C-alpha positions as CSV (number, residue, x, y, z in Angstrom):
1,M,25.2,-10.3,-38.4
2,P,24.6,-7.7,-35.8
3,Q,27.6,-6.2,-34.1
4,E,28.6,-7.2,-30.6
5,P,29.9,-4.8,-27.9
6,K,33.7,-4.7,-27.7
7,R,33.9,-4.5,-23.9
8,R,31.5,-5.3,-21.1
9,H,30.0,-2.5,-19.0
10,S,31.7,-2.0,-15.6
11,R,29.9,-2.6,-12.3
12,Q,30.0,1.2,-11.6
13,R,28.4,2.0,-14.9
14,K,25.7,-0.6,-14.4
15,G,25.0,0.8,-10.9
16,K,24.7,4.3,-12.2
17,R,22.2,3.2,-14.8
18,R,20.1,1.2,-12.3
19,A,20.2,3.9,-9.6
20,S,17.2,5.7,-11.1
21,I,15.1,2.5,-11.5
22,A,14.6,2.1,-7.8
23,L,11.0,1.6,-6.6
24,K,9.4,4.4,-4.7
25,I,6.8,4.1,-1.9
26,S,3.6,5.7,-3.0
27,A,2.1,8.3,-0.7
28,G,-1.1,7.2,1.1
29,I,-4.2,9.3,1.6
30,V,-6.0,10.0,4.9
31,C,-9.4,8.2,5.3
32,S,-12.1,10.8,5.7
33,N,-14.0,8.6,8.2
34,C,-11.4,7.2,10.6
35,G,-8.2,9.1,9.6
36,T,-5.9,6.1,8.8
37,L,-3.5,6.1,5.9
38,N,-4.6,4.1,2.9
39,P,-3.4,3.6,-0.7
40,S,-5.3,5.9,-3.1
41,H,-8.5,4.5,-4.8
42,V,-8.8,1.6,-2.3
43,V,-11.5,0.9,0.3
44,C,-10.3,1.6,3.9
45,K,-9.4,-1.7,5.6
46,N,-10.0,-0.2,9.0
47,C,-13.6,1.2,8.6
48,G,-14.8,0.0,5.1
49,F,-15.4,3.5,3.7
50,Y,-14.6,4.8,0.2
51,K,-15.1,8.4,-0.8
52,G,-17.1,9.1,2.3
53,K,-19.6,6.2,1.7
54,A,-19.8,2.9,3.6
55,V,-18.9,0.2,1.1
56,I,-18.2,-2.7,3.5
57,V,-20.5,-3.1,6.4
58,R,-18.6,-4.3,9.4
59,K,-20.2,-6.1,12.3
60,E,-19.0,-4.9,15.7
61,K,-19.3,-7.0,18.8
62,K,-21.2,-5.4,21.6
63,E,-19.4,-5.0,24.9
64,K,-22.1,-6.9,26.7
65,E,-21.5,-10.0,24.5
66,K,-17.8,-9.8,25.3
67,N,-18.4,-9.6,29.0
68,E,-20.8,-12.5,29.0
69,K,-18.5,-14.9,27.1
70,S,-15.5,-14.2,29.3
71,P,-15.7,-15.9,32.8
């Protein structure tokens, strides 16, 4: 049979061990088109560009349509 530990690890020892396991926030990159921060290797949610190319084409409402709909 395998051996068992004689004593339990203290809370302090457990905390020391887990201190280095903490999650870190990854640094974002600046979008070359609009300048917002995005995660790396992800299409920009603001403008739809990735590596300087339009991947997602967004439809923008014209100002005239906005003015006509509002009374």
